[in-house]
N, C-alpha and C positions, 0 to 999 in steps of 0.2 A: 591493479589494487598496488600502490604503495605502501610498504609497510616501515617506511622512516616516518619517526617517531617525533613528537613534539619534545622542543627541549625540554631538560628536567627544569622544575620549577618549585612554586609553593606549593600548589596542589599537590605534589608529592610527600612533600612534609608533612602538609598538615593532614594525609590521611594517614599517613607510617604513626605520627603522634597520634592520631583518634585508635586505630587498630591495636597500638602496643605502645604499653606505657613504658616499660624498659628501655625498647628503641627511641621512645619521647625523651629521653632524660640524656641519651647518648646524642640526641639531635642538639637540644638545648647546652647542651657543651659544645659541640662540636661547632655548630652554628651553620650559615647555609651551604646547599651542596656546591663543590666548587671542582665537578668532574667534567672537564672540555674534551669531548673525544676530537680525535686528529683525522678529520674526515678526508681531508686531502691525501692520505696517504691509500698506496693500495694494497690492494688484499696480499700479494706479493711481500708487499712491504712489512705487513702485519704480521704474517704467519712467519717469515723468516725471522723476524726481532722476538716472537713469542717462542720459537725455536732453543733461541741463542739464550732466553731468559729461563729457562727450563734448570730447576734445580740448581742455580744459580742465585747469590744475592743482587741487589741489583745493582751494586757498584765492579761488581764483577764481569755483570752481564755487558754494561755499558762500557767497559773496557775493550770486551772482545767486540763489540759492534764496532767502538771505533776504531780499532786496528783492520776491520772487514769494511769501514766506508772509507778510509784509508787507501784501500788499493785502488781506489776509482776517485782520481782526483779531477775538482769542479763538480762531483757531482754529490748532491744529500746523499741522494742511497743510491744503489745501481740498479739497472732495468734486468730483466732475467737474460736477456739475451749478451749484457756485460758479461754474463758468468762463464760466459764460454772461453774465455783466454786463461782462465783461471785453474792453476791446477788444484787437486786436493791437499798435496803437500801445502800450497801456500794457506789454502782456507784452515787448515789446520794449525799452521802457523799463528794465524789470527787466536789459537785457542780454542777453536771446536773441537770435539772430540769425533771420534770417526763416526760415531751416530748422527750426529750433529751435522757432518756433512752430507752424508747418505742423504738425511732429511731434506735439508736443503737443494740437492740435485735435484729430487725427487718433487719437490715444491715449482722449481726454477721449470722444469721440464712439464710440469702441468701447467704452469702460468702461459708459456708459449703455446703450446697445443690448446688453449683454450677450457682446459678441464678443469682451472681454477679459472671463474668467471673475474669479468671486471663489476667495479663496486658501483656499476650503473645497472648491471644486470643483479647482485646481491642484495640491494635497493629494494628486488618486488617480491624478493623472495620472504617468507616466515621463518622465524628462527632455527625451526628443526630443518628445516631442507637445507639451511646454510651448515647446519652441521652436517648433516648427513652426507653432504656433497664433499665439503672440506675435509673432514676426516677421514677420507680414503687417502687423502696424499699419508706418503710414510713422515714419521715423527708428529704426526698432528692428531690429535686426541680434544677429545669434548671441550678440558679445560683452556686447549690453546684456542678454539672458536671461540668459547667465550670471551677469553681476554677480546678479539678480534672486535663480536658482537658489541661489547662495552667500549671499548678504546678507540676505535675507528667509526663504525656504523652508529654508536648513542643509541642502541637498545633500548627502552626504556624498564622492562622486566625480564633480565634474565639475573641468575642465581647460583653463580659458580661456587655448586655446595662443594667440591670436592679443593676447593683453595683454601691452603693450610691458613692463609691471612684470614680468612672471614669465619672459618672454624676455631679460632685461638679467638676472634675478634668476639664468634658468639658466647666463646665458654667465658670469658671476661667479664661482658655486659652481661649476662645472666647470672652469676655466679656459679656456673658448675664446675664439679671436683676435677671431672677429666674431660678430655677433649670430645666434643658431639660427634657423633657418626654423620656423613652428608645426607641420610636418609632422615637424620631428627631435623637438621637444619632445614630442608626442603619441607618437610613436614608442618614446622612452626611457622616457613616462609609462602603457606600458603594464606596465611591475612595480608601478607605486603601486596598481593599483586593490586594490581598492575604496575607496580614500582618496587621490583625487586632488586634493579642494579642502582637504585637509590640507596636502599637498605643495604644493600652489599657494601657500597662504597662505606657508607657510616662504621660500618662492622671493620672494616681496613682501619679508618681512624680510630678505634677505641683502643688500638695499640700505638696510638701519639700520645693519647691523653691519659 
């Protein structure tokens, strides 16, 4: 059985507005959801991009990824086998830390040996199995896989409660004095099922509006 979701649509917005008036006000201010998963990306690319973004702002990560892709002229993004001829020093020269270089090496090796499955295989798996398998890779935690589930696979019911942006958006939307704990976000988010991905997207947008 495939776990590929239907596109996010008015059904998610209607459900979230009905079960959560506070989030409903955010939805009315922001407008329709505009999350468009990058389904053509490979799991390898998604994980490398997520590692690059760890503990950095978007602009800094984009600069590093730009240098990295620049090592492979004519390719939008390298394949795992392309990294065989690239030294660790060259990767560090792109701006990756030593820990991130080690993570990329492990992700590369796992992708080449099939321990990071293809998109077609992952599409048949439930979310938690994807998390369980991919977090075996060095430097890949739950948050990293949740980003893959949302931004590559388009899974509809993912709530990355450890994400700083989600927690900050929650704090502002609900008028809290301090940043909520991930457990508090998860507990509140039970009412958003089965559309927690759309709810997460709106919490990110709170910071924009």
